[in-house]
C-alpha positions in Angstrom: -10.2 13.0 7.9 -14.1 11.6 7.6 -14.3 7.7 7.5 -13.1 5.7 4.5 -15.3 3.9 2.0 -14.0 1.3 0.6 -15.3 -1.2 -1.7 -14.3 -4.9 -1.5 -14.0 -6.5 -5.0 -14.9 -10.6 -4.6 -15.3 -13.2 -6.9 -18.3 -14.7 -8.2 -16.3 -17.6 -9.7 -17.0 -21.3 -8.0 -15.6 -23.8 -10.1 -11.7 -25.5 -10.2 -11.7 -25.8 -13.9 -13.4 -28.9 -15.0 -11.4 -30.9 -11.5 -15.1 -31.3 -10.6 -13.9 -29.1 -7.0 -15.2 -25.8 -6.0 -13.4 -22.6 -5.8 -14.2 -19.0 -4.3 -12.6 -16.8 -2.7 -10.3 -17.6 -0.2 -11.3 -17.1 3.7 -8.3 -15.4 5.5 -7.9 -12.8 2.4 -11.0 -11.3 2.6 -11.4 -11.8 6.8 -7.9 -10.3 7.4 -8.5 -7.0 5.2 -12.2 -6.7 6.3 -11.2 -6.6 10.1 -8.7 -4.3 9.7 -10.8 -1.7 7.6 -13.9 -2.4 9.8 -11.8 -2.1 13.2 -10.4 1.5 12.0 -14.0 2.8 11.5 -14.1 2.5 7.6 -17.6 2.0 5.8 -17.2 -1.6 4.0 -19.5 -2.0 0.4 -19.0 -5.3 -1.0 -19.5 -6.3 -4.7 -19.0 -9.2 -7.4 -19.4 -9.9 -10.6 -23.0 -11.5 -10.3 -24.1 -10.1 -7.0 -25.6 -11.8 -4.9 -23.6 -14.8 -2.5 -19.4 -14.7 -3.5 -18.5 -18.5 -3.1 -15.9 -18.9 -0.5 -13.6 -21.5 -1.6 -13.9 -24.9 0.3 -9.8 -25.5 1.4 -10.0 -22.3 2.7 -12.6 -23.2 5.3 -10.2 -25.9 6.6 -8.6 -25.9 10.0 -5.4 -25.7 9.3 -6.3 -21.9 7.0 -8.0 -21.1 10.4 -6.5 -17.6 11.7 -7.9 -15.2 14.4 -9.4 -13.3 11.4 -11.7 -16.1 9.8 -13.0 -17.7 13.2 -14.2 -14.4 14.0 -16.2 -13.9 10.5 -17.3 -17.6 10.5 -19.2 -16.1 14.3 -19.6 -13.0 12.5 -23.6 -13.1 11.7 -23.4 -9.9 10.2 -20.3 -10.0 7.8 -21.7 -13.8 6.6 -24.9 -11.7 5.8 -23.2 -9.6 3.7 -20.9 -12.3 1.7 -24.4 -14.0 1.0 -26.1 -10.6 -0.9 -23.2 -8.6 -2.3 -23.9 -5.7 -4.9 -23.4 -6.2 -8.5 -19.7 -4.9 -9.6 -21.3 -3.2 -12.9 -23.4 -0.9 -10.5 -20.4 0.2 -8.6 -18.5 3.7 -9.4 -15.2 5.0 -7.9 -16.2 8.3 -7.1 -18.2 6.9 -4.4 -15.0 5.3 -2.8 -12.3 6.6 -1.2 -10.2 3.0 -2.4 -10.9 -0.5 -3.7 -9.2 -3.7 -1.9 -9.8 -7.2 -4.3 -8.9 -10.6 -2.1 -7.6 -13.5 -3.6 -8.8 -16.8 -3.6 -8.4 -18.9 -7.5 -12.0 -17.6 -8.2 -10.7 -14.4 -9.4 -8.2 -15.7 -11.9 -11.5 -16.7 -13.6 -14.2 -14.3 -13.9 -12.0 -11.2 -12.7 -8.7 -11.0 -15.4 -10.5 -9.8 -18.4 -14.0 -8.1 -16.6 -14.8 -5.1 -18.5 -16.1 -3.6 -15.4 -13.7 -4.3 -13.2 -11.1 -3.0 -15.6 -13.0 0.3 -16.3 -13.5 0.6 -12.1 -9.8 0.1 -11.6 -9.0 2.5 -14.1 -11.4 5.2 -12.7 -10.1 4.7 -9.4 -6.3 5.4 -10.4 -7.6 8.6 -12.7 -9.1 9.7 -9.6 -5.7 9.2 -7.9 -7.2 6.9 -5.4 -4.9 3.5 -4.9 -6.2 0.2 -5.6 -4.9 -3.0 -3.8 -5.2 -6.9 -4.0 -3.5 -10.4 -2.7 -2.1 -13.3 -3.4 -4.1 -14.1 -7.1 -6.1 -11.1 -7.3 -3.7 -9.0 -8.4 -4.8 -11.1 -11.9 -7.6 -8.0 -11.9 -4.2 -5.1 -12.3 -3.2 -7.3 -15.8 -5.4 -5.4 -18.1 -5.4 -2.0 -17.0 -4.5 0.5 -18.7 -3.0 4.0 -17.6 -3.8 7.4 -20.5 -1.7 6.0 -22.6 -2.6 3.5 -23.1 0.3 1.5 -21.3 -0.1 -1.5 -18.7 -0.3 0.0 -15.3 1.8 -2.4 -13.7 4.6 -2.3 -16.5 7.7 -1.2 -14.6 5.8 -1.1 -11.1 6.6 -3.3 -8.2 4.1 -5.9 -7.9 3.6 -9.1 -5.5 1.2 -12.1 -6.3 1.0 -15.4 -6.0 4.1 -17.1 -7.2 4.9 -20.3 -9.2 6.5 -21.8 -6.9 3.0 -21.3 -4.3 1.1 -22.3 -7.2 3.1 -25.8 -7.7 2.7 -26.3 -4.2 -1.2 -26.2 -4.3 -0.6 -28.9 -7.0 -2.7 -26.3 -9.3 0.0 -25.2 -11.9 -2.0 -27.3 -14.7 -5.8 -26.0 -13.0 -5.5 -22.9 -13.3 -6.0 -20.6 -16.6 -2.7 -18.8 -16.1 0.2 -18.4 -13.7 -0.3 -14.7 -12.1 3.6 -14.8 -11.4 4.6 -15.5 -15.3 1.4 -13.1 -16.9 2.3 -9.7 -14.2 6.2 -10.5 -15.8 4.8 -10.4 -19.0 3.0 -7.6 -18.5 6.6 -5.8 -17.6 5.9 -5.4 -13.9 9.2 -5.3 -11.7 7.7 -8.4 -9.8 8.9 -9.0 -6.3 8.4 -12.4 -4.1 10.2 -13.6 -0.8 10.0 -17.2 0.3 6.8 -19.6 -0.4 3.4 -18.4 1.9 5.6 -16.0 4.3 3.8 -12.1 4.0 5.1 -9.8 1.6 3.0 -6.8 0.4 4.3 -3.8 -1.6 3.6 -0.5 -2.6 4.4 1.5 -5.6 2.9 4.5 -6.1 -1.3 4.2 -6.1 -0.4 0.5 -6.4 -0.5 -2.0 -3.8 -0.4 -5.8 -3.9 0.5 -8.7 -1.6 1.8 -12.4 -2.6 -0.2 -15.0 -0.6 -2.8 -15.4 2.1 -0.1 -14.8 5.2 0.1 -11.2 3.4 -3.3 -9.9 3.3 -3.7 -7.7 7.0 -0.4 -6.3 6.0 -1.6 -4.9 2.3 -4.7 -3.7 4.0 -2.9 -1.8 6.3 -0.8 -0.7 4.1 -3.9 0.7 2.1 -5.3 2.4 4.7 -1.8 4.5 5.6 -1.7 5.5 1.5 -5.1 6.6 2.6 -3.9 9.0 5.1 -1.8 11.0 2.6 
């Protein structure tokens, strides 16, 4: 099989509600999958709703949030240049890629839940029998995609995502536009979780999800595995 072509869709949203604090994508949730894909020889394209620079959540740049993958990213001029100049999501087409991966961070809750370009793109990937993956808050992008019968794609599917307990632990329960765990359950998903901030990734058919930042690499590895079949 030739090298997989992977689209990574990041948030353009950088405001944490009306708190005055910044948000964006979580560095580890981009870096760990990015290097998992890169080291596997994949071709990667980055896109955001607005195009241009994808905002990094400043909280994910603190020393306590660093991993080998994030340190590699901060030392990688090429990767940083790519984050500073992403393609526009509206210009992306499922037929040009083998799969799509959505890193989390709080930003996607605002700009990828109801984004019509994202919804149409994800539905196209699934119609073409291509896997879709997301981690932490990014399963919010899967909330409103529907199958050809008009049902929510995640209805009855095993999915993971940032838990209510984890949201409470970071003190943002009353700031976020919705609690992901509640919304996944509301769509009829078979929502599953492990203890807070422990790695957890799930595959159900073409849908691959992970619970939190620590799950990022596992989701990426499961996605690469899915591409082999």
